[in-house]
N, C-alpha and C positions, 0 to 999 in steps of 0.2 A: 551434472550441475543443472539446477532447475532455475529458470528465469520466469518471472511473473510480471506482467504489465497490467495494472489495475487503473482503469480510467474513471475519473470522478467528474461529474458535471454538477457544480455547486450553485445553490441559490445565492444570488448576489447579496441579498440581505443577511445571509448567514455565513458568508465567506470567512469573516474574521473568527467566528466561533469554530468553524471547520478547521482552520489553520491552528488554532489553540489546541483543539482536541487531538488532531493528528500528530502534533509535535511530540506528545508523550508516547504515542504509539511508535513513532520513528525512533525515539531515543531508546525505548525498551527493546524494540526489535533488533536494533544494532548490537545489543549486548547478548543476544541469544547464541547458543552453540549452533554452529552450522550456518550462521548468516555471513555472507560475503559482502553484500552491499544492500542498502535500503534507502532509496533516494526518492524524494517527491519533486516533480518538475511541473512548472506552470506552463501551459500551452501558450505560445506566442501568437497564434493565429485565431484561437477560439477563446472568447470571453469566459471566465470563470470555469475553465477546464484544467484539470490537473491529471498527471499520470504518476503513479507510484511504480518505480522500477525496482524489483526485488531480485536478488541473486542468492541462491541457497546451495549448500553443498550437495544435498540429496533430498529425496522425497520424505525421508524420516524427519529432517529438519523442518520441512514445510508443515508436516503433520503436527509436529510439536508446536510450531508457531501458531497454527490455526486453532489449537486448543489452549493457548496461553491466555491468562487473565487479561492482559492489555489488549490483545487482539479481539477477544470475544466482547470485551467492554466497548471498544471502539465500534465494532460491527453492530452492536445493539443500538448505538446512537447514530450511525452513519445515515440512515434514512431521514433523519431530521434535517440534514444539510443538503441533500441531493435533489436535483430536479429530474433525474433519469436514473434507471438502474445502473449499477456498476458494470463496466465493460472489462471483463477479466480475460486475459489471454495467458496461457501457460505453455512454456517451451522447454524442451529437453535439449540442453546444449553442452558443448565441450569447448574448452579453450584450445585454439588452434596454434597459438605460439606463446 
């Protein structure tokens, strides 16, 4: 199982546009083969900060997602909304129970 945490620091003036754009990415990504979970969380301590928490069955599912039209389309626009580079952390995990 692959877990990805993608941290977004969003320009406050563009936050609504960011949320509209990322909503379609979330919806399409949840429909992909190999997706277990795809959730966006708003940070409660940092203003205009969000974390996407993704859970995928395996690295093949991640590779497929990363080449999908909805992901590449969002990635091309992401820089328009952000005030800092994406903070991406990738983990190899397994369910314990």
